[in-house]
C-alpha positions as CSV (number, residue, x, y, z in Angstrom):
1,M,-0.1,-0.1,-0.1
2,M,0.8,3.4,-0.7
3,F,0.3,6.9,0.8
4,R,1.7,10.5,-0.2
5,G,5.1,8.9,-2.3
6,L,5.2,6.4,1.4
7,S,5.2,2.6,0.1
8,T,5.8,-1.2,2.6
9,K,9.3,-1.5,0.7
10,L,10.3,2.5,1.6
11,L,8.6,1.1,5.0
12,N,11.0,-1.5,4.7
13,I,14.5,-0.4,3.9
14,C,13.8,2.2,7.1
15,I,13.4,-0.6,9.3
16,A,16.7,-2.2,8.1
17,S,18.7,0.4,8.5
18,F,17.9,1.0,12.0
19,C,17.9,-2.6,12.7
20,K,21.5,-2.8,11.1
21,V,22.7,0.0,13.5
22,R,21.1,-1.6,16.1
23,L,18.4,1.5,16.7
24,L,15.4,-0.8,17.2
25,E,13.0,1.3,19.1
26,K,13.7,3.9,16.2
27,A,12.7,0.8,13.9
28,E,9.2,0.2,16.0
29,A,8.8,3.9,15.2
30,I,8.6,4.1,12.3
31,I,5.9,1.1,11.8
32,I,4.2,3.1,14.1
33,D,4.2,5.7,12.0
34,G,3.8,4.6,9.1
35,V,0.7,2.3,9.8
36,R,-0.8,6.2,11.1
37,L,0.1,7.0,7.4
38,G,-1.9,3.7,5.9
39,V,1.6,2.2,4.8
40,I,0.5,-1.6,6.0
41,P,4.1,-3.5,7.5
42,D,4.1,-6.8,5.4
43,V,5.5,-10.3,6.5
44,V,9.5,-8.7,5.1
45,T,8.8,-6.0,8.2
46,Y,8.6,-8.6,10.6
47,N,11.2,-10.6,9.8
48,T,13.7,-7.9,9.6
49,L,12.4,-7.4,13.4
50,V,12.7,-10.9,14.2
51,S,16.2,-11.0,13.0
52,A,17.5,-8.1,14.9
53,Y,16.0,-8.5,18.5
54,S,17.6,-13.0,17.8
55,R,20.6,-11.2,17.4
56,Y,20.7,-7.9,19.2
57,V,18.3,-8.6,22.0
58,S,16.7,-12.4,23.0
59,L,15.4,-14.9,21.6
60,D,12.4,-14.2,23.5
61,A,12.0,-10.9,22.4
62,A,11.9,-11.7,17.9
63,Y,9.7,-14.6,19.2
64,S,7.5,-11.9,20.4
65,V,7.6,-10.2,17.3
66,V,6.3,-13.8,16.3
67,H,3.1,-13.3,17.9
68,R,2.4,-9.9,16.7
69,M,2.6,-10.9,13.0
70,K,0.4,-13.7,13.6
71,E,-2.1,-11.3,15.4
72,V,-2.3,-8.8,12.6
73,G,-2.8,-12.2,9.9
74,I,0.8,-12.0,8.7
75,S,1.8,-15.7,8.6
76,P,5.7,-16.6,9.7
77,D,7.7,-17.8,6.6
78,V,11.1,-19.9,6.3
79,I,13.0,-17.1,6.8
80,T,11.1,-15.9,10.1
81,Y,12.2,-19.3,11.5
82,N,15.6,-19.4,10.5
83,S,16.2,-16.2,12.0
84,L,15.3,-17.1,15.2
85,I,16.6,-20.8,14.9
86,A,19.9,-19.1,13.9
87,G,19.1,-16.8,17.5
88,S,19.2,-20.0,19.6
89,T,22.2,-21.3,17.8
90,R,24.3,-18.3,18.8
91,D,23.2,-19.1,22.6
92,C,24.0,-22.4,21.5
93,L,20.4,-22.9,22.7
94,L,19.9,-26.9,21.0
95,S,17.0,-27.8,22.3
96,Q,15.1,-24.3,21.3
97,S,16.5,-25.2,18.1
98,L,15.3,-28.3,17.1
99,D,11.4,-27.1,19.0
100,L,11.7,-24.5,16.3
101,F,12.7,-26.7,13.3
102,E,9.4,-29.1,14.6
103,E,6.9,-26.1,15.3
104,M,8.1,-25.0,11.7
105,L,7.6,-28.4,10.4
106,Q,4.2,-28.5,12.2
107,A,3.2,-25.5,10.4
108,G,3.9,-26.9,7.0
109,I,6.6,-24.5,6.3
110,H,8.8,-26.7,4.2
111,P,12.7,-25.6,5.4
112,D,15.4,-24.6,3.1
113,V,18.4,-25.1,2.6
114,W,19.5,-22.7,4.9
115,S,17.2,-23.8,7.4
116,Y,19.2,-27.4,7.9
117,N,22.7,-25.4,7.5
118,I,21.5,-23.5,10.8
119,L,21.1,-26.9,12.7
120,M,24.2,-27.8,11.5
121,N,26.1,-25.7,12.3
122,C,24.4,-25.7,15.8
123,F,25.8,-28.9,16.9
124,F,29.3,-28.7,15.9
125,K,28.8,-25.6,17.8
126,L,27.8,-27.5,20.6
127,G,30.6,-30.5,20.0
128,K,27.5,-33.0,18.4
129,P,29.8,-34.2,15.1
130,D,28.0,-36.6,13.8
131,E,24.5,-35.1,14.6
132,A,25.8,-32.5,11.9
133,N,27.0,-35.3,9.4
134,R,23.6,-36.7,9.5
135,V,21.8,-32.9,9.5
136,F,24.5,-32.8,6.0
137,Q,23.6,-36.1,4.6
138,D,19.9,-35.4,4.6
139,I,20.6,-31.9,2.5
140,L,22.7,-34.2,0.3
141,L,19.7,-36.7,0.1
142,S,17.0,-34.2,-0.3
143,S,15.7,-32.0,-3.6
144,L,17.4,-29.2,-2.3
145,A,20.0,-27.5,-4.1
146,S,23.4,-27.2,-2.4
147,H,25.3,-24.2,-1.5
148,P,29.5,-23.4,-1.2
149,A,28.3,-22.5,2.4
150,T,26.6,-25.9,3.2
151,F,30.2,-27.5,2.2
152,N,31.5,-24.2,4.3
153,I,30.0,-25.2,7.8
154,M,30.4,-29.0,7.2
155,I,34.4,-28.0,6.8
156,N,34.7,-25.5,9.0
157,G,32.6,-27.4,11.8
158,L,35.0,-30.5,11.2
159,C,38.1,-28.6,11.4
160,K,36.9,-27.0,14.7
161,N,36.0,-30.1,16.4
162,E,40.2,-31.5,15.4
163,Y,38.4,-33.6,12.5
164,I,40.8,-32.5,10.0
165,D,41.8,-35.5,8.3
166,N,37.6,-36.2,8.2
167,A,38.0,-32.0,6.8
168,L,40.4,-32.8,4.0
169,M,38.6,-36.0,2.7
170,L,35.4,-34.0,2.0
171,F,36.8,-31.6,0.8
172,R,39.0,-33.7,-1.7
173,N,35.9,-35.5,-2.7
174,L,33.8,-32.9,-2.7
175,Q,36.4,-31.3,-5.6
176,R,36.3,-34.6,-7.4
177,H,32.5,-34.8,-8.0
178,G,32.6,-30.8,-8.9
179,F,32.8,-28.7,-6.4
180,V,34.9,-24.7,-6.8
181,P,36.9,-24.2,-3.2
182,Q,36.1,-20.7,-2.2
183,L,38.5,-18.3,-0.8
184,V,36.8,-18.5,3.1
185,T,37.2,-22.9,1.8
186,Y,40.7,-22.3,2.0
187,N,41.5,-19.9,4.6
188,I,39.3,-22.6,7.1
189,L,41.4,-25.5,6.2
190,I,44.5,-23.6,6.5
191,N,43.3,-22.4,9.7
192,G,42.4,-25.9,11.0
193,L,45.7,-26.8,9.5
194,C,47.6,-24.5,11.8
195,K,46.1,-25.3,14.7
196,A,46.4,-28.4,14.0
197,R,50.0,-27.7,14.4
198,R,50.4,-29.0,10.4
199,L,52.4,-26.3,9.2
200,R,53.5,-27.7,5.6
201,Q,50.3,-29.1,4.7
202,A,49.2,-25.2,5.4
203,R,52.1,-24.5,2.6
204,T,51.2,-27.0,0.9
205,M,47.4,-26.0,0.8
206,L,49.1,-22.0,1.1
207,R,50.3,-23.4,-2.6
208,E,47.4,-24.9,-3.9
209,L,45.6,-21.7,-3.3
210,G,48.0,-19.2,-4.7
211,E,48.1,-21.8,-8.2
212,S,44.4,-21.5,-8.4
213,D,42.1,-18.8,-9.9
214,L,42.1,-17.0,-6.2
215,E,44.1,-15.0,-4.5
216,P,45.1,-15.1,-0.9
217,N,44.2,-12.5,1.2
218,A,45.4,-11.1,4.3
219,I,43.4,-13.7,6.8
220,T,45.2,-16.0,4.4
221,Y,49.1,-14.9,4.8
222,T,48.6,-13.5,8.6
223,T,47.5,-16.8,9.7
224,V,50.5,-19.3,8.2
225,M,52.4,-16.7,9.2
226,K,51.8,-16.7,12.9
227,C,52.0,-20.9,12.6
228,C,55.3,-20.8,11.0
229,F,56.3,-18.2,14.4
230,R,54.4,-20.4,17.0
231,S,56.3,-23.4,15.3
232,K,59.6,-22.0,15.6
233,Q,60.2,-21.5,11.3
234,Y,61.2,-17.9,11.7
235,D,62.2,-18.0,8.7
236,K,59.7,-18.9,6.9
237,G,57.4,-17.0,8.5
238,L,58.9,-13.9,7.7
239,D,58.9,-14.9,4.1
240,I,55.4,-15.1,4.3
241,M,55.7,-12.1,5.4
242,S,57.7,-10.4,2.8
243,E,55.3,-12.0,0.0
244,M,52.6,-10.2,2.2
245,K,54.2,-6.8,1.8
246,S,54.5,-6.7,-1.6
247,K,51.5,-7.5,-2.5
248,G,50.4,-4.4,-0.5
249,Y,48.9,-6.4,2.4
250,T,48.7,-4.8,6.3
251,F,48.9,-6.9,9.7
252,D,47.1,-6.5,12.8
253,S,48.2,-5.0,16.0
254,F,49.2,-8.9,17.1
255,A,50.9,-9.8,14.0
256,Y,52.9,-6.8,14.5
257,C,54.4,-7.8,18.4
258,T,54.9,-11.2,16.2
259,I,56.5,-10.0,13.3
260,V,59.2,-8.0,15.8
261,A,59.5,-10.9,18.4
262,A,60.5,-13.4,15.2
263,L,62.5,-10.5,13.5
264,V,64.8,-10.0,17.6
265,K,65.2,-13.6,17.6
266,T,66.8,-14.2,14.1
267,G,68.8,-11.5,14.8
268,R,68.0,-9.2,13.0
269,I,67.8,-6.2,15.2
270,E,67.6,-3.4,12.3
271,E,64.6,-4.8,10.8
272,A,62.7,-5.2,14.2
273,N,63.2,-1.4,14.7
274,A,62.2,-0.2,11.3
275,C,59.0,-2.9,11.4
276,M,58.2,-0.6,15.3
277,E,58.7,2.4,13.8
278,Q,56.4,2.0,10.6
279,R,53.9,0.8,13.1
280,R,54.1,4.1,14.6
């Protein structure tokens, strides 16, 4: 509905803008003003609020918005429930995530791939990789179109639960079936290998990334560089630092301190001083 140039679409843009900067009271006020002007909120309006409340306030506050939308005759959809499940996952509330998933099914709402992705991530966060794998298998066997994020969540979850070999096997198997890795996929694996102190494999993965159509970013280089320093392979770490600098990447404060310490330990005092001066 439109009134004096205003529309529900414009209303939703305004609400999304306020929610993005966590000004939820102003977002609510915009809805009230819009209704007074004859601009009626729709499911997108309420979904924006549900997402914001679940992210910034609480799951209970988000669920109260669901009650409000039902009261005005707007039915929740899969996006509504995905936001609620994501909120409970962030709070590591597995039982609530499962209850919401079941509630969605009971309401006749078909889960999409993101519903399963969120649930899979929840299981991994709670240290339940077997359950996460069952969800993953359900996705593969369903009629849902797989998404790169699904594979990245699975690989990341395996790495974080210290199943790095399983993550690598899955990665190679996916490649054989036509999966084209994203930069984030490589960064996940490189980070997992570094945390497992498997530096050689991390460097191999870095070389593989460099030989692909993708370009390593600051996160990639910094991850491997810090692992080199932790493993006391200072020269290799400094080589990566040089490559990183040659490509115009900068370092965070922790990386700078690590680099300076490595330079000092390898007797390169002047370079350490220059690095400190550059940081000032």
